[in-house]
C-alpha positions in Angstrom: 30.7 45.9 25.8 29.6 42.5 24.8 32.8 39.9 26.9 31.0 37.0 26.5 27.9 35.5 24.6 26.1 32.2 25.3 22.9 29.9 24.8 20.9 28.3 27.2 18.5 25.0 27.0 16.3 24.8 30.4 14.3 21.9 31.8 11.7 22.8 34.5 9.6 19.9 36.3 7.2 21.0 40.0 6.0 18.3 41.8 3.8 20.1 44.6 5.7 22.8 46.1 9.5 21.7 44.4 10.7 22.5 41.9 13.7 21.0 39.6 15.1 23.3 37.2 17.8 22.5 34.6 19.9 25.1 32.8 22.4 23.7 29.7 24.5 26.3 28.7 26.6 26.6 25.8 29.3 30.0 25.7 31.1 31.4 22.3 34.3 30.2 23.7 33.2 27.0 23.4 32.9 25.5 27.2 29.5 24.6 28.6 28.9 25.0 32.4 25.6 22.6 33.8 23.7 24.3 36.7 20.8 22.9 38.3 18.8 24.6 40.7 16.1 23.1 43.3 13.3 25.2 44.1 10.4 25.7 46.3 7.2 27.8 45.8 6.5 29.3 50.1 3.7 30.8 49.0 2.9 34.6 49.1 5.0 35.0 45.7 8.4 33.9 47.2 10.3 31.0 46.4 13.9 30.1 47.8 16.5 27.5 45.5 19.9 26.2 46.1 21.5 24.6 43.3 25.7 23.8 44.0 27.6 26.6 42.7 25.4 29.1 44.6 26.4 30.7 48.2 23.9 29.6 50.7 19.7 30.4 49.2 18.1 32.3 46.1 15.5 34.3 47.5 12.5 35.3 45.0 9.6 37.0 45.6 7.5 37.7 41.8 4.8 39.8 41.7 2.3 40.0 38.3 4.2 39.7 35.4 8.0 40.2 36.9 10.3 37.8 39.2 12.9 39.2 41.4 15.7 36.1 41.7 18.5 37.0 44.5 21.3 34.9 45.0 25.2 34.7 45.2 26.9 32.2 42.7 30.4 31.3 42.3 32.3 32.7 39.6 35.3 30.7 38.6 38.2 32.5 36.5 41.9 32.6 36.2 42.5 29.6 38.2 40.2 30.7 41.2 37.0 31.5 42.1 34.6 34.5 43.2 31.9 34.5 44.3 29.6 37.5 42.4 26.2 38.7 44.2 23.2 38.9 41.1 20.4 40.6 41.2 17.7 38.8 38.4 14.6 40.6 37.2 12.2 38.3 34.9 9.6 39.0 32.6 7.2 37.3 31.8 5.7 38.9 28.5 3.5 36.6 27.4 3.3 32.5 27.5 6.4 32.2 24.8 8.9 35.1 25.8 10.6 35.9 29.3 13.2 38.7 29.6 15.6 38.2 32.0 17.9 41.7 33.3 20.8 40.4 36.0 22.7 43.2 37.1 26.8 41.8 38.9 28.2 43.4 42.8 31.0 41.9 44.1 31.9 44.1 47.9 28.8 46.1 46.2 30.8 47.6 43.8 28.5 47.4 40.6 31.1 44.6 37.9 28.4 44.1 34.9 25.4 43.1 33.9 23.3 40.2 32.1 20.4 40.3 29.3 19.4 37.7 28.5 15.4 36.4 26.2 13.9 33.1 27.1 12.1 31.6 23.9 9.4 28.6 24.8 9.4 26.8 21.4 
């Protein structure tokens, strides 16, 4: 069952091997959220990334049209916060469309999924 929907606006920039990805979320309940990633290309299709609400570093690996992005995100809920592991798989379908399926877990137990489609105008 869908619990919450959102739209996200993305702006990305690269300078050398370091990129910045700004994510602005607008949720169906009226809340908004902003995440700014700093992503570093490590070579051989590998990446690392940080953001203010990410615990430690995200790790990524790209092969062909797919990118796997793994990280722990601190999510606020009910007056507290939870550290939830994300395992994202992103697939570039063509020059304008990317599909993203993220699996969320806590203490090794599956707690939910996030499905996104990105469109570049």
